[in-house]
C-alpha positions as CSV (number, residue, x, y, z in Angstrom):
1,M,18.7,3.6,36.5
2,V,15.4,3.9,38.2
3,A,12.2,1.7,37.9
4,L,9.1,3.1,36.2
5,D,5.9,3.2,38.4
6,P,4.0,-0.1,37.7
7,L,0.7,1.4,38.8
8,T,0.5,3.9,36.0
9,P,-3.0,3.9,34.1
10,E,-1.2,2.6,31.0
11,A,0.2,-0.4,33.0
12,S,-3.2,-1.6,34.2
13,V,-4.4,-2.8,30.8
14,A,-3.4,-5.7,28.8
15,W,-2.8,-4.3,25.5
16,Q,-4.0,-6.0,22.4
17,P,-2.8,-5.5,18.7
18,A,-6.3,-3.8,17.9
19,D,-6.2,-1.6,21.1
20,I,-2.7,-0.6,20.3
21,A,-3.7,0.4,16.8
22,T,-6.6,2.4,17.9
23,V,-4.5,4.4,20.4
24,Q,-2.1,5.0,17.6
25,R,-4.4,6.4,15.4
26,R,-5.7,8.8,18.1
27,T,-2.2,9.6,19.2
28,V,-1.1,10.6,15.6
29,S,-4.4,12.8,15.4
30,V,-3.9,14.5,18.5
31,L,-0.3,15.3,17.8
32,A,-1.2,16.4,14.3
33,A,-4.0,18.7,15.6
34,A,-1.7,20.2,18.1
35,Q,1.1,20.6,15.4
36,I,-1.3,22.8,13.1
37,L,-1.8,25.0,16.2
38,G,1.8,25.3,16.8
39,G,2.6,25.9,13.3
40,V,0.2,28.9,13.2
41,G,1.8,30.2,16.3
42,T,5.5,30.0,15.0
43,G,4.5,31.1,11.4
44,A,2.7,34.3,12.7
45,V,5.8,35.4,14.7
46,A,8.2,34.5,11.9
47,A,6.7,37.1,9.9
48,V,7.4,40.0,12.3
49,G,10.2,38.8,14.5
50,A,12.9,40.4,12.7
51,L,10.9,43.7,12.2
52,L,10.2,43.9,16.0
53,A,13.8,43.4,16.9
54,A,15.0,45.9,14.5
55,D,12.3,48.3,15.8
56,L,13.3,47.7,19.6
57,A,17.2,47.7,18.9
58,T,18.8,48.0,15.4
59,E,18.5,46.6,11.9
60,S,21.9,44.8,12.4
61,L,20.3,42.9,15.3
62,S,17.1,41.8,13.5
63,G,18.7,38.3,12.8
64,L,18.9,37.7,16.5
65,S,15.1,37.0,16.5
66,S,15.2,33.9,14.3
67,A,18.3,32.7,15.8
68,G,17.0,33.2,19.3
69,S,14.0,31.0,18.8
70,V,15.9,28.4,17.2
71,V,18.6,28.2,19.9
72,G,15.8,28.2,22.5
73,A,14.0,25.2,20.7
74,A,17.4,23.4,20.8
75,L,18.1,24.1,24.6
76,I,14.6,23.5,25.6
77,A,14.8,20.0,23.9
78,L,16.9,18.6,26.6
79,P,14.7,19.1,29.7
80,V,11.7,18.3,27.5
81,S,13.3,14.9,26.7
82,R,14.3,14.1,30.3
83,M,10.7,14.8,31.4
84,M,9.5,12.5,28.7
85,E,12.0,9.8,29.7
86,E,10.9,9.8,33.2
87,K,7.0,10.7,33.0
88,G,6.1,10.2,29.4
89,R,5.5,12.2,26.3
90,R,2.4,14.3,27.6
91,V,4.3,15.8,30.5
92,G,7.3,16.8,28.1
93,L,5.0,18.3,25.6
94,Q,3.1,20.3,28.3
95,F,6.1,21.6,29.8
96,A,7.4,22.8,26.3
97,Y,4.1,24.5,25.4
98,V,4.0,26.3,28.8
99,V,7.6,27.6,28.3
100,G,6.5,28.8,24.9
101,V,3.4,30.6,26.3
102,I,5.8,32.3,29.1
103,G,7.9,33.4,26.1
104,T,5.3,35.1,24.1
105,A,4.1,37.1,27.4
106,I,7.8,38.4,28.0
107,V,8.1,39.4,24.3
108,I,5.0,41.4,24.5
109,L,6.1,43.0,27.9
110,G,9.6,43.9,26.2
111,A,7.8,45.4,23.4
112,M,5.6,47.5,25.7
113,L,8.6,48.7,27.7
114,H,10.7,49.0,24.6
115,L,13.3,46.8,26.0
116,F,15.0,44.7,23.4
117,P,16.9,42.5,26.1
118,V,13.7,41.6,27.7
119,A,12.0,40.8,24.3
120,L,15.0,38.5,23.4
121,I,14.6,36.5,26.3
122,G,11.0,35.9,25.6
123,V,12.0,35.1,21.9
124,V,14.2,32.3,23.2
125,L,11.5,31.0,25.5
126,T,9.1,31.0,22.5
127,G,11.3,28.1,21.2
128,G,9.4,26.0,23.5
129,G,6.5,25.7,21.0
130,M,9.0,24.7,18.4
131,A,10.6,22.1,20.6
132,A,7.2,20.8,21.2
133,G,6.4,20.4,17.4
134,L,9.9,18.7,16.7
135,Q,9.4,16.2,19.7
136,S,6.0,15.4,18.5
137,R,7.3,13.7,15.5
138,Y,9.1,11.2,17.7
139,A,5.9,10.7,19.9
140,A,4.0,9.6,16.9
141,T,6.2,6.4,16.4
142,D,6.1,5.1,19.9
143,L,3.3,2.7,19.0
144,S,3.6,2.4,15.2
145,T,4.9,-0.9,13.6
146,P,8.3,-0.9,11.8
147,Q,6.4,-0.8,8.5
148,R,4.3,2.2,9.2
149,R,6.9,4.1,11.4
150,G,7.9,6.4,8.7
151,R,4.6,7.4,7.7
152,S,3.5,8.1,11.4
153,L,6.4,10.4,11.7
154,A,5.7,12.2,8.4
155,A,2.0,12.6,9.1
156,V,2.8,14.9,12.1
157,V,5.7,16.8,10.0
158,W,2.9,17.3,7.2
159,A,0.5,18.9,9.7
160,T,3.1,21.7,10.0
161,T,2.1,22.8,6.4
162,V,-1.3,24.2,7.6
163,G,0.1,26.3,10.2
164,S,3.0,27.6,8.2
165,V,0.8,28.9,5.5
166,L,-1.9,30.3,7.7
167,G,0.3,31.8,10.3
168,P,1.9,34.6,8.5
169,N,-1.5,35.7,7.0
170,L,-2.7,36.4,10.5
171,A,0.1,38.5,11.4
172,S,-1.4,41.8,10.1
173,P,-5.0,41.6,11.6
174,M,-3.3,40.6,14.9
175,G,-1.2,43.7,14.7
176,T,-4.4,45.8,14.4
177,L,-6.1,44.1,17.2
178,A,-3.0,44.6,19.4
179,E,-3.0,48.3,18.6
180,R,-6.6,48.5,19.9
181,I,-5.8,47.3,23.1
182,G,-2.5,49.3,23.7
183,I,0.0,46.6,22.6
184,P,2.6,47.6,19.9
185,E,1.5,46.3,16.5
186,L,4.5,44.2,15.9
187,A,4.0,42.4,19.2
188,G,0.4,41.7,18.2
189,P,1.2,38.2,16.7
190,Y,2.7,37.1,19.9
191,L,-0.7,37.3,21.3
192,L,-1.9,34.8,18.7
193,T,1.1,32.7,19.4
194,G,0.5,32.4,23.1
195,F,-3.2,31.7,22.5
196,V,-2.5,28.9,20.3
197,F,0.3,27.3,22.3
198,V,-2.3,27.3,25.3
199,V,-4.8,25.4,23.1
200,A,-2.2,23.0,21.6
201,G,-1.0,22.3,25.2
202,G,-4.6,21.9,26.1
203,L,-5.3,19.3,23.6
204,I,-2.1,17.3,24.7
205,T,-3.2,17.4,28.2
206,I,-6.9,16.2,27.7
207,L,-6.7,14.0,24.7
208,L,-3.1,12.5,24.6
209,R,-4.3,9.7,26.9
210,P,-3.0,7.1,27.5
211,D,0.5,8.1,27.0
212,P,2.1,6.5,23.9
213,L,5.5,6.1,25.4
214,L,4.5,4.6,28.7
215,I,2.2,2.1,26.8
216,A,5.2,1.1,24.6
217,R,7.4,0.5,27.6
218,E,4.7,-1.6,29.1
219,I,4.3,-3.7,26.1
220,R,8.0,-4.3,25.8
221,V,8.1,-5.3,29.6
222,A,5.3,-7.7,29.1
223,A,7.0,-9.1,26.1
224,G,10.1,-9.9,28.5
225,D,12.2,-6.9,28.0
226,E,12.8,-5.9,31.5
227,A,15.2,-3.2,30.4
228,A,12.2,-1.1,29.0
229,G,10.9,-0.7,32.4
230,Y,13.7,1.4,33.6
231,V,15.1,4.9,32.8
232,R,18.5,6.3,33.2
233,L,18.1,9.7,34.7
234,K,20.2,12.8,34.7
235,R,22.5,11.5,31.7
236,S,24.7,14.2,29.9
237,V,24.6,15.2,26.5
238,R,28.0,13.8,26.0
239,E,26.9,10.3,27.4
240,T,24.0,10.1,25.2
241,F,26.0,11.2,22.2
242,A,28.5,8.6,22.9
243,Q,25.5,5.9,22.8
244,I,24.6,7.2,19.4
245,R,27.7,7.1,18.1
246,A,28.5,3.6,19.2
247,I,25.4,2.5,17.1
248,P,26.5,3.0,13.3
249,A,22.7,3.2,12.2
250,A,21.8,5.7,14.8
251,L,24.7,7.8,14.2
252,L,23.7,7.8,10.5
253,G,20.1,9.0,11.4
254,L,21.6,11.9,13.6
255,G,23.8,12.8,10.5
256,S,21.1,12.9,8.3
257,V,18.9,15.1,10.4
258,V,21.8,17.6,11.4
259,V,23.6,17.9,8.0
260,G,20.3,18.2,6.0
261,H,18.9,21.0,8.5
262,A,22.4,22.8,8.2
263,V,22.3,22.7,4.5
264,M,18.7,23.8,4.2
265,V,19.0,26.7,6.6
266,S,22.2,27.9,5.0
267,I,21.0,28.3,1.5
268,M,17.4,29.3,2.6
269,S,18.4,32.1,4.8
270,M,20.7,33.6,2.3
271,T,18.4,33.4,-0.8
272,P,16.3,36.5,0.1
273,V,19.7,38.6,0.4
274,H,20.9,37.0,-3.0
275,L,17.7,38.1,-4.7
276,Q,17.6,41.6,-3.2
277,H,21.3,42.3,-4.2
278,D,20.0,41.9,-7.9
279,G,16.9,43.9,-7.4
280,A,14.1,41.5,-7.0
281,S,11.0,42.6,-5.4
282,L,9.6,41.5,-2.2
283,E,6.8,39.7,-3.9
284,V,9.2,37.5,-6.0
285,V,11.1,36.8,-2.6
286,G,7.9,35.8,-1.1
287,I,7.1,33.5,-4.1
288,I,10.3,31.5,-4.0
289,I,10.2,31.1,-0.2
290,S,6.8,30.0,-0.4
291,A,7.9,27.3,-3.1
292,H,10.7,26.2,-0.6
293,I,8.2,25.9,2.5
294,T,5.9,23.9,-0.1
295,G,8.8,21.6,-0.7
296,M,9.6,21.1,3.0
297,Y,6.2,20.0,4.2
298,V,3.7,18.9,1.4
299,A,5.3,15.8,0.2
300,S,6.0,14.6,3.6
301,P,3.2,11.9,3.6
302,L,4.8,10.5,0.5
303,V,8.3,10.6,2.0
304,G,6.9,8.6,5.0
305,I,5.3,6.2,2.7
306,G,8.8,5.8,0.6
307,V,10.6,5.3,4.0
308,D,8.6,2.5,5.0
309,R,8.3,0.8,1.5
310,Y,11.8,1.1,0.2
311,G,13.9,1.7,3.3
312,R,15.4,4.4,5.5
313,R,18.7,4.7,3.7
314,P,17.5,4.7,0.1
315,V,15.1,7.8,1.0
316,M,18.1,9.4,3.0
317,L,20.2,9.0,-0.2
318,V,17.5,10.5,-2.5
319,G,17.2,13.4,0.1
320,A,21.2,14.0,-0.1
321,L,21.0,13.9,-3.8
322,L,18.0,16.5,-3.8
323,L,20.0,18.8,-1.6
324,L,23.0,18.5,-3.9
325,A,20.8,19.2,-6.9
326,A,19.4,22.1,-5.0
327,C,23.0,23.6,-4.3
328,A,23.8,23.2,-8.0
329,F,20.5,24.8,-9.3
330,A,20.5,27.6,-6.7
331,G,24.1,28.1,-6.5
332,T,24.7,28.7,-10.2
333,A,21.7,31.1,-10.6
334,T,21.9,34.9,-10.4
335,G,19.3,37.0,-8.5
336,H,17.6,37.6,-12.0
337,E,17.1,33.8,-12.7
338,T,14.1,33.6,-10.3
339,V,12.7,30.2,-12.1
340,Q,16.0,28.5,-11.6
341,L,16.3,29.8,-8.0
342,G,12.5,28.6,-7.3
343,I,13.3,25.1,-8.6
344,G,16.5,25.1,-6.4
345,L,14.6,26.2,-3.4
346,S,12.1,23.7,-4.0
347,L,14.4,20.9,-4.2
348,L,15.9,22.2,-1.1
349,G,12.8,21.8,0.9
350,L,12.1,18.4,-0.5
351,G,15.6,17.1,0.2
352,W,15.2,18.3,3.8
353,S,12.2,16.5,4.1
354,C,13.7,13.3,2.9
355,T,16.7,13.6,5.3
356,L,14.5,14.6,8.4
357,I,11.9,11.9,8.1
358,S,14.4,9.2,7.0
359,G,17.0,10.2,9.8
360,S,14.6,10.6,12.5
361,T,13.0,7.3,11.7
362,L,16.4,5.4,11.5
363,L,17.6,7.0,14.8
364,T,14.5,6.1,16.6
365,E,14.3,2.6,15.9
366,S,18.1,2.0,16.2
367,I,18.1,3.0,19.9
368,P,16.7,0.9,22.8
369,L,13.2,1.9,23.8
370,E,14.3,3.2,27.2
371,D,16.9,5.4,25.7
372,R,15.0,7.0,23.0
373,P,13.8,10.2,24.6
374,A,17.4,11.2,25.5
375,A,18.5,10.3,22.0
376,Q,16.0,12.3,20.4
377,G,16.4,15.4,22.6
378,T,20.0,15.3,21.9
379,T,19.4,15.1,18.1
380,D,17.1,18.0,18.2
381,L,19.7,19.8,20.3
382,L,22.4,19.3,17.8
383,M,19.9,20.0,14.9
384,G,19.2,23.5,16.5
385,I,22.7,24.3,17.1
386,A,23.6,23.3,13.4
387,G,20.7,25.3,12.0
388,A,21.6,28.6,14.2
389,S,25.3,28.2,13.3
390,A,24.5,27.6,9.6
391,A,22.4,30.8,9.5
392,L,25.2,32.9,11.3
393,L,28.0,31.3,9.3
394,S,26.1,31.8,5.9
395,G,26.1,35.5,6.1
396,L,29.8,35.7,6.7
397,V,30.3,33.4,3.7
398,V,28.1,35.5,1.4
399,G,29.6,38.8,2.6
400,L,33.1,37.6,2.3
401,G,32.5,35.6,-0.7
402,S,29.5,34.8,-2.7
403,Y,26.1,32.9,-2.7
404,G,27.7,30.3,-5.2
405,L,30.4,29.8,-2.7
406,L,28.0,29.2,0.0
407,A,26.3,26.5,-2.2
408,S,29.7,25.0,-2.9
409,L,30.7,24.8,0.8
410,A,27.1,23.1,1.5
411,T,27.9,20.6,-1.2
412,I,31.0,19.5,0.4
413,L,29.1,19.1,3.8
414,L,26.6,16.6,2.1
415,I,29.4,14.2,0.7
416,P,30.0,12.3,4.0
417,L,26.2,11.9,4.3
418,V,25.9,10.5,0.8
419,L,28.7,8.0,1.5
420,G,27.2,6.9,4.9
421,A,23.8,6.3,3.2
422,L,25.6,4.0,0.6
423,R,27.5,1.9,3.1
424,P,25.7,-1.4,3.9
425,S,27.7,-1.6,7.3
426,T,25.5,1.3,8.7
427,L,22.3,-0.7,8.6
428,G,22.7,-1.7,12.3
429,V,19.9,-3.6,14.0
430,A,16.6,-2.1,14.5
431,V,15.0,-2.1,17.8
432,P,11.1,-2.1,17.5
């Protein structure tokens, strides 16, 4: 363990409750603004990533685009969390956005050289922007009170809504602009992504001051918690996971995030295929996926309020039940029953929101402050691996079986989460 530097700017102020509340409001506002920009960037490339991969390689490899960015976000979460653990949230988020910017430049280079392996490396690195967005939700909780922790986290999640809606609509004009300056059309949105990542990183650098995690540690040290003034460096994922596993509430929070994400990705990724097999138009596919994305983000402030008012586990249970209902609605619908599929995908998004926000909140407050960044980074790593695995395996399940079989398997995956949320023994002891 290594002692933190006591001469940081954060440590030079005796923080009063009113000052902490002011800094917390500023922190959430800055993180939300950066999240909007990051959402624009990831949303813009989501619309063309698979098309670019198909153009540079083959259609059969087009899925590597989305999988690559998800895997990149998962892997980058580890060094980001370690930087946060040692130097605070600002440095970690800066690093994540810098990696994302480098990734966009490499994608554009790969497209100009028509080299798919080069572009794929860039796609993986663009996951830095996604990692920054995921880690931002945790940064929003550092200075929040237990009574408002859920809604602070949810506010940053909700900000993604704006970017996810606006980003895809900017793909076409950016493609036109790219062609005018000699860049392939499908690489154009990566210009926008790189730009907004630079701006988001700039906001974090300039405005995320003082650093919320460093302030939280200083407050805990002043309150007599000497352990908060130390960090454990170079811990492995196995060691961090062992710590999470030793705390029942933290393990439940981790399970909620990972299982909810895996179920959401598996059903969502195969719904367009299910629709197209029955002759649905791209317009219908777009409407249903838009309903799903709306469910994921638009209700997150209400979910955060529910987490704070009614508790972490009750909202987690509601989320798991919503995911079960989504599997039932979607899994029993043919590709012609678009209204039923739309309801199912909306419930899928809402259930994901509940499990993500409640699980992230429960995990955060169940882990001692000095260990939180490592636990949060490990959670996002496992969430990313679960999502990428679910996307790949869901294609095999539907190819060898059916969309209904996929929904049935997802239902089985949710049963342990429901049982865990119902067990009083998983309450654990919250660490503010």
